[in-house]
C-alpha positions in Angstrom: 183.9 144.2 1.1 182.3 142.1 3.9 179.8 143.6 6.5 180.4 142.8 10.2 177.3 141.0 12.0 176.2 142.5 15.0 175.0 139.6 17.7 171.6 140.9 19.1 170.9 139.8 22.6 167.0 139.0 23.4 165.8 138.3 26.8 165.2 134.6 27.8 161.5 134.1 28.4 162.1 130.6 29.5 163.6 131.5 32.5 161.3 134.4 33.2 161.0 134.8 37.2 157.5 134.0 38.6 155.8 137.0 39.9 154.3 136.8 43.3 151.4 138.6 44.5 149.9 138.9 48.0 146.2 138.0 48.6 144.2 141.2 48.8 142.2 141.9 52.0 144.3 139.1 53.9 144.1 139.3 57.7 146.2 137.4 60.1 144.6 136.0 63.4 147.0 136.3 66.3 147.5 133.6 68.8 146.2 135.8 71.6 142.9 136.3 69.8 142.6 132.4 69.4 143.2 132.0 73.0 140.7 134.6 73.8 137.9 132.9 71.6 138.8 129.5 73.3 138.3 130.9 76.6 135.1 132.6 75.7 133.7 129.0 74.4 134.6 127.4 77.5 133.0 129.9 79.6 130.0 129.7 77.6 130.1 125.8 78.1 130.5 126.2 81.7 127.5 128.6 82.3 125.5 126.3 80.1 126.0 123.5 82.5 125.4 125.6 85.5 122.0 126.6 83.9 121.1 122.9 83.1 121.7 122.2 86.7 119.4 124.9 87.7 116.7 123.8 85.4 117.0 120.2 86.8 116.5 121.7 90.3 113.6 124.0 89.4 111.7 120.9 87.8 112.5 118.8 91.0 111.0 121.5 93.1 108.1 121.9 90.8 107.3 117.9 90.9 107.6 118.5 95.0 105.0 121.3 94.6 102.6 119.2 92.6 102.7 116.5 94.8 102.0 118.6 97.9 99.2 120.2 96.2 97.5 117.0 95.1 98.1 115.5 99.0 96.5 118.7 100.3 93.4 118.4 97.6 93.3 114.9 98.8 92.9 116.0 102.5 90.5 118.6 101.7 88.4 116.0 99.8 88.4 113.7 102.8 87.5 116.4 105.3 84.5 117.5 102.8 83.5 113.8 102.8 83.6 113.7 106.7 81.4 116.8 107.0 79.0 115.4 104.3 78.5 112.2 106.2 77.6 114.2 109.2 75.1 116.3 107.3 71.8 114.5 107.3 70.2 117.4 105.3 72.6 117.0 102.3 72.2 115.0 99.3 73.5 111.4 98.6 77.0 111.7 96.8 78.6 108.8 94.8 81.4 108.5 97.4 79.6 109.1 100.6 76.0 108.2 100.9 73.3 109.9 103.1 69.7 108.7 102.9 66.6 110.4 103.7 62.9 110.3 103.0 61.0 112.9 100.8 57.6 112.7 102.1 56.1 115.2 100.1 57.0 113.5 96.7 54.6 111.4 94.7 55.1 107.7 94.8 58.2 106.4 92.4 58.3 102.8 91.2 59.9 102.1 87.8 59.7 98.4 88.2 56.7 98.2 90.0 58.3 95.9 92.5 58.0 96.1 96.3 60.1 98.7 98.5 63.0 97.0 99.5 64.5 99.2 101.9 63.1 97.9 105.2 63.6 94.2 104.2 67.2 95.3 103.4 67.7 96.8 106.9 66.3 93.8 108.5 68.2 91.5 106.4 71.4 93.1 107.2 70.9 93.3 110.9 70.3 89.6 110.9 73.0 87.7 112.8 72.9 85.0 110.0 73.7 87.6 107.1 77.0 85.9 106.4 75.9 82.3 106.4 76.3 81.6 102.7 79.8 83.1 102.7 81.4 82.3 105.8 82.9 79.4 104.6 85.3 81.5 102.5 85.6 84.4 104.6 86.0 82.9 108.1 89.1 80.8 106.5 90.4 83.9 104.6 94.0 82.7 105.0 93.5 79.1 104.0 93.7 78.5 100.4 92.1 75.0 100.4 89.4 74.6 97.7 87.4 72.5 100.0 86.1 75.9 101.7 84.5 76.9 98.5 80.6 76.7 98.2 79.2 74.2 95.8 77.8 76.1 92.6 75.7 73.3 91.9 73.5 73.9 95.0 69.7 74.4 94.3 68.5 78.0 95.1 72.0 79.5 94.8 71.2 83.2 95.5 72.4 86.2 97.2 71.8 86.6 101.0 69.6 89.6 101.4 66.8 91.2 99.3 68.7 94.2 98.0 71.2 91.8 96.5 68.9 89.5 95.1 67.1 92.4 93.4 70.2 93.6 91.6 71.1 90.1 90.7 67.7 89.3 89.1 67.7 92.7 87.3 71.3 92.2 86.0 70.2 88.9 84.5 66.9 90.6 83.0 68.9 93.2 81.2 71.6 90.7 79.9 68.7 88.6 78.5 66.5 91.4 77.1 68.7 94.8 77.1 66.3 96.4 74.9 63.6 96.0 77.1 65.3 98.5 79.5 65.4 101.3 77.0 62.1 102.7 78.2 62.9 102.6 81.7 65.9 104.5 81.1 64.1 107.0 79.2 61.5 107.7 81.6 64.1 107.9 84.5 65.4 111.1 82.8 62.5 113.0 84.6 64.1 112.6 87.7 67.1 114.7 86.5 66.9 118.2 88.3 69.1 120.9 89.5 69.0 122.0 93.3 69.2 125.6 94.5 72.9 125.6 94.2 72.5 124.7 90.3 74.0 121.2 91.1 72.6 118.1 88.8 71.1 115.8 90.9 68.9 112.4 90.3 65.9 112.8 92.8 62.9 110.5 93.5 60.9 109.7 96.7 63.5 107.6 98.3 67.1 109.2 97.6 69.0 112.2 96.0 72.1 111.2 94.1 74.6 113.6 92.7 75.3 113.4 89.1 78.1 114.6 87.0 76.7 115.0 83.2 73.2 114.2 83.8 71.2 113.9 80.4 74.2 113.2 78.0 75.1 110.1 79.9 71.5 108.9 80.3 71.2 109.3 76.3 74.6 107.5 76.1 73.2 104.5 78.0 70.1 104.2 75.8 72.3 104.2 72.8 74.4 101.3 74.3 71.2 99.3 75.0 69.9 99.8 71.4 73.3 98.0 70.2 73.5 95.5 72.7 72.6 91.6 71.7 71.2 89.2 74.4 73.8 87.5 76.2 74.2 84.7 78.9 72.8 84.9 82.2 75.4 85.3 85.2 75.9 82.6 87.7 75.8 83.7 91.4 78.9 82.7 93.0 79.2 83.0 96.8 82.7 82.2 96.7 83.6 85.6 95.0 81.2 87.7 97.3 83.3 90.6 99.4 82.7 89.5 103.0 80.7 92.1 104.9 82.7 94.3 107.4 82.0 94.7 110.9 82.4 98.3 111.3 81.1 101.5 109.5 84.7 102.7 108.7 85.6 99.4 106.8 82.4 100.1 104.8 83.9 103.2 103.5 87.3 102.1 103.1 88.8 101.5 99.7 91.8 99.7 101.2 89.2 97.1 102.7 87.6 96.3 99.4 91.0 96.0 97.8 92.2 93.9 100.6 89.4 91.4 100.4 89.4 91.2 96.6 93.3 90.2 96.6 92.3 87.6 99.3 89.4 85.9 97.1 91.9 86.4 94.0 94.1 83.6 95.6 91.4 81.1 94.9 89.3 82.6 92.0 90.6 85.2 89.5 88.4 88.4 89.9 87.8 90.0 86.4 86.3 93.3 88.0 84.9 94.5 91.2 83.2 97.8 92.7 81.3 99.1 95.4 77.8 100.7 95.1 76.5 103.2 97.9 72.9 103.9 97.1 70.6 102.1 99.5 67.5 101.9 97.2 67.7 99.0 95.1 65.5 100.3 92.0 67.5 103.7 92.1 70.8 101.8 92.4 70.1 99.6 89.4 69.2 102.4 87.2 72.1 104.4 87.9 74.6 101.3 87.7 73.2 101.1 84.0 73.5 105.0 83.4 76.8 105.2 85.5 77.3 108.9 85.5 80.8 108.7 87.6 82.7 111.2 85.9 86.1 110.2 84.2 85.0 106.4 84.9 81.4 106.7 83.2 80.4 103.5 81.7 82.6 101.3 84.0 79.7 99.4 85.9 77.4 99.5 82.6 80.1 97.6 80.9 80.7 95.0 83.5 77.1 94.4 83.6 76.8 94.0 80.0 80.0 92.0 79.4 79.4 88.8 77.3 82.5 87.2 78.5 81.9 87.2 82.3 80.4 84.3 83.6 80.0 84.5 87.5 78.7 87.3 89.7 79.1 87.9 93.3 76.7 90.3 95.2 76.5 91.3 99.0 75.2 94.4 100.8 75.6 95.8 104.3 74.3 98.6 106.3 75.6 99.9 109.5 74.5 103.0 111.2 73.5 105.3 108.2 76.4 103.9 105.8 75.3 101.3 103.0 77.3 99.4 100.4 76.6 96.9 98.0 79.7 95.1 96.7 79.7 93.6 93.2 82.4 91.2 91.8 82.7 89.4 88.4 84.7 86.5 87.2 85.1 84.4 83.9 
């Protein structure tokens, strides 16, 4: 007896459908939200540009304000200097000279040399004070080297006693720097404070305003200890600053710069400056110390520069205003 075979049907796993699932927590961003975000970015960018322009305007106004303040300070300083020049009882400042005698003080003579004040005044009032440099100064616009004075001429020295004194002592300190250490050391006794607690250098002849005082004197001594002897300078009348004819030009920085540039057309000037202390001994000491604030040491560095070969010195007094012009060249 045969049995009937029953056909069993099984599911087809090869064709099993793929089950799709949605990612959890998925959020869709609408186009309107995107547009709002883009508009906010544009607005922020625009506001940033506006803010930058405002900052630029403020910076420009700040620069203008600084310039105005600087100009106001300069005007105030000029007014103060004019008042000081009219006050014969005030002490000598490094920008505007006022000289006076201190009759109650003891004699002061660091170099044991003669008082040159009277001879300087007489020399500067002499009509022949410009004889040695007139060949150059009278023909300022002429670049012909035939106008220059022969440096081989014997006894080629500055024209007045004050300038001669400075010239001789500059060469002495270049030859023997250490010989002047004791002189600067002794001069420290002249540093005092006045009733307004201002530092001044005071001797029988002048009072001069100082900036730092004792530390700069010690600095000068330290420099002299380390400086080796060097060549003497040759006096060159061709690089002397021509002497002005009026008091305003003596105090004018523009006059000094203009004359320096005229000399420069024939002979390059390495450096130049003006000194306003009308006592030769005091002037030389303070040239070496050079306590002039931010530019301290400039004059001393020129005096002790071994690269320099020539020097020009001239001095003038008109009324109560004095100036000594010093130039250097290689």
